[in-house]
Wavefront OBJ file of the C-alpha trace (Angstrom):
o trace
v 0.000 0.000 0.000
v 1.366 3.391 -0.935
v 1.080 6.316 1.472
v -0.660 8.343 -1.254
v -3.527 5.823 -1.348
v -4.608 6.729 2.194
v -7.439 9.221 2.060
v -7.800 12.178 4.373
v -10.998 12.712 6.324
v -14.171 11.842 4.461
v -17.612 13.246 5.278
v -20.447 10.761 5.761
v -23.536 11.161 3.585
v -25.627 11.067 6.742
v -24.192 11.599 10.226
v -24.392 8.810 12.770
v -26.285 9.873 15.890
v -25.345 8.289 19.196
v -26.474 8.819 22.772
v -23.663 10.137 24.957
v -25.448 10.762 28.240
v -28.761 11.551 29.852
v -30.649 12.706 26.792
v -27.648 14.080 24.920
v -27.012 13.260 21.290
v -23.703 13.400 19.455
v -23.586 13.375 15.681
v -20.551 11.891 14.023
v -20.217 13.244 10.511
v -16.910 11.884 9.227
v -14.656 8.863 9.017
v -12.174 10.487 11.395
v -15.017 11.183 13.816
v -15.966 7.506 13.863
v -12.361 6.412 14.334
v -11.740 8.918 17.122
v -14.898 7.826 18.930
v -13.869 4.184 18.684
v -10.345 4.898 19.928
v -11.813 6.636 22.989
v -14.155 3.724 23.768
v -13.258 1.999 27.090
v -11.047 -1.031 26.532
v -12.969 -3.117 29.042
v -16.132 -2.937 26.927
v -14.633 -3.489 23.491
v -16.020 -6.556 21.767
v -16.367 -8.100 18.328
v -18.592 -5.351 16.958
v -16.082 -2.766 18.160
v -13.205 -4.573 16.418
v -15.217 -4.941 13.201
v -16.139 -1.239 13.212
v -12.539 -0.172 13.781
v -11.263 -2.466 11.006
v -13.994 -1.204 8.661
v -13.014 2.414 9.331
v -9.367 1.637 8.631
v -10.328 -0.201 5.426
v -12.478 2.742 4.300
v -9.578 5.125 4.928
v -7.328 3.075 2.628
v -10.079 2.680 0.026
v -10.441 -1.075 0.512
v -14.156 -0.767 1.269
v -16.883 1.787 0.657
v -17.451 4.416 3.353
v -21.088 3.311 3.706
v -19.898 -0.154 4.796
v -17.757 1.426 7.518
v -20.725 3.542 8.604
v -22.897 0.415 8.772
v -20.276 -1.394 10.881
v -20.179 1.607 13.226
v -23.997 1.528 13.488
v -23.906 -2.170 14.416
v -21.331 -1.360 17.098
v -23.525 1.471 18.425
v -26.577 -0.808 18.564
v -24.724 -3.587 20.394
v -23.117 -1.079 22.762
v -26.551 0.388 23.545
v -25.608 3.893 22.408
v -27.607 4.150 19.207
v -29.674 7.353 19.251
v -33.327 6.395 19.149
v -34.676 9.923 19.283
v -36.322 9.293 22.627
v -35.138 11.431 25.509
v -34.212 8.866 28.210
v -35.087 11.302 31.006
v -38.585 11.827 29.572
v -39.028 8.069 29.039
v -38.133 7.364 32.679
v -40.414 10.173 33.890
v -43.343 8.818 31.849
v -42.745 5.290 33.146
v -42.780 6.580 36.734
v -46.055 8.435 36.108
v -47.618 5.264 34.649
v -46.459 3.180 37.640
v -47.876 5.733 40.094
v -51.220 5.840 38.273
v -51.436 2.041 38.220
v -50.615 1.915 41.949
v -53.285 4.553 42.713
v -55.825 2.704 40.571
v -55.154 -0.583 42.424
v -55.415 1.181 45.789
v -58.760 2.765 44.832
v -60.189 -0.514 43.579
v -59.444 -2.135 46.953
v -61.320 0.595 48.829
v -64.474 0.594 46.710
v -67.433 -0.603 48.839
v -68.910 -3.724 47.405
l 1 2 3 4 5 6 7 8 9 10 11 12 13 14 15 16 17 18 19 20 21 22 23 24 25 26 27 28 29 30 31 32 33 34 35 36 37 38 39 40 41 42 43 44 45 46 47 48 49 50 51 52 53 54 55 56 57 58 59 60 61 62 63 64 65 66 67 68 69 70 71 72 73 74 75 76 77 78 79 80 81 82 83 84 85 86 87 88 89 90 91 92 93 94 95 96 97 98 99 100 101 102 103 104 105 106 107 108 109 110 111 112 113 114 115 116
């Protein structure tokens, strides 16, 4: 492989959105962005999907595979790691679940006290 065959940063057609904390989204818009994110990922939680995504990014950089294949490998990693952005705010989801539990509890309590 010649050094000149390695491509510089390449923009993704569509950014990859991942969840990075309580309701926060991060959009990764380039090959370098995906690689940097993967390199920062904790070693203790790196698995097969992580390794495949990293290899795919490296292969896309050298032109061995299409950038969309690297993006897809990164998406699989994000899904398996539980960081894929679903669009749902996790704080709001938890709040709604708590409200539903409280309503169900109140409904059960009222049904026990209804004179029969």
